[in-house]
C-alpha positions, 0 to 999 in steps of 0.5 A: 574890596578896600580894607583897612588893616591896623597894626600892619607893621605887627606880626599878625598884621603883616601876614594879613596884609600879604594874604589880602593882597594875594586875594586881590583886595586894595589894602591900606595899612596903618601902624604907629611903629612904637618901640615896645620891641625892636622897631627894626623888625617892624621896619623889616616887615614893611620893607618886605611889603615894599615900604621903605623906612626912609619914605615914612612920615607921620600921617603921610600915605606911602605907596608900596614899591612892589605891591600896587594895591598896598598903601601904608601910613604911619598913624596912631589910632589914639589920634582921632582927628587923623584917623577920622580924616583917613576914613573920610578920604578912603571909603573902606568896606571892611576893617581888620583892627589888630593894632594894640599895646601887647604884652602881659607883663609890660602892662604892669609896668606901663598901664597908661600905654594899654588904656590909651592904645587898647581902650581909647584907640579902640573907641576911636576905631568904633566911632570911625566905623559907625560914622563911615558905614563900615560893613564889618569890623574884625578886631583882635581880642585875646585868650588872656580874657579867660583869666582864672578860668580852670575849665578847659578847653576854653569856650566862648560862653565861659565866664570871663570876668576875672582877668589876671592882667591889665592887658587881659582887662583891656581886651575884655573891655574891647569885647564889651564896647563892641557889643554896645556898638553892635547893639546901638548902631547895628555895626557888625563886629567880630572879636577873635580871641587869639591863642599863642601864635608863632611863625616867621616874623614873630614878635621878639617878646614871645616864647618862640623868639626868646627860645630861639635867641637863647638856644643860638646864643648859648644863653639859658631859656627862662622857663616859668612854672618849672615848665609845667605850662601848656600852650595852644601854639597855632601857626601863623598861616592857620591864624590868617586863614581863620581871620580871613574866613571870619571876615568873610562871614558878617554877623547879622541881626539873626545872631544870638546877639545882633550883629555881634560875634566872638570866636576863639581862634587857635589850634585846639591842641595844647602842647606841654612847654617842655615838648615845644622846647624839645622840638625847637632843640631838635630843629636847631640841632642844639641843646638848650640851657634851662633856668627854671622860674616860678609862675609869673604874675599875669600868666596862665598855666594852660591855654586851650581853644575850643574852636567849634564855633569858628569851624561851624560858621567858617569851616576853619580847620588848622592843619599845620603840625607843630614840627612843620611850623617850628621848621618854617619858623627856624628857617626864617630865623636863620635866613632872614632874622639873623640877616636883619639884625646881625648882618645889616640886611633889610632894616631901613631899605 
């Protein structure tokens, strides 16, 4: 199949591109490579896929040096004209839409970035998919849509009309927009509510990377809500397996809502934040310094995925123990990430 992956220089997008290429698909990846976090990490991911930073220009396709079936293009999903041209020339079978402006706290500082990327960009993607006969649009939603929901585990049928961050509100808007396009145009859509994803090549603004940086540099870890938080940490390989399985099951007119699905995708085993820190300390062989802070606006105390719906349809069963996942992450952090940013390695290749 010919597949479009948006957000291909991002954490999940990078791993998805590699998994699809390994499966034998022809993949086109796009990303605007914005500077929300260190762009060197994004260029590092691209370099690991055979795409050199020096070859990139806006809206110009670049063939991977190492992956004959992979082409990357620096394109912004808010640019409808260039996005439409891409769809017209490529003839995609399926789209995995992962591009978005992430981050809960940053959404309070720069709301317009979220509306542009997560709402305008998503409408552009829906329009391109419906006008070019895309067989299945799989898109990233978020566990943050559950907001103030106090019932755990979170189930897809729970009410999600009380988001506590603008980021969460934009992700919920994606689900509503997808519902409308599935209903009006019979466009098959599957939304995936991601729970806390970690692993190699992870985002530097997420807890595992922040904790690793602090532990290795001897700086304090900022621990919110005095550590009384639970997160459904899910290893990246398990997430990618679930994404691909969901993409292989196209919703039809026989769904509860025709051509439309929403799935939780997580580990279904929430971990106390302090336990996660202890595992990281043991893996690094170092002791963390802790600074305790109150709960932050927009944060959730607990995330806990009920994944029975996804398992029933796709037989998804995450199987990476937390200690093993953290070990893989720490090995990458030491062997690759430190070289990227402290020894002048992959960035720019």
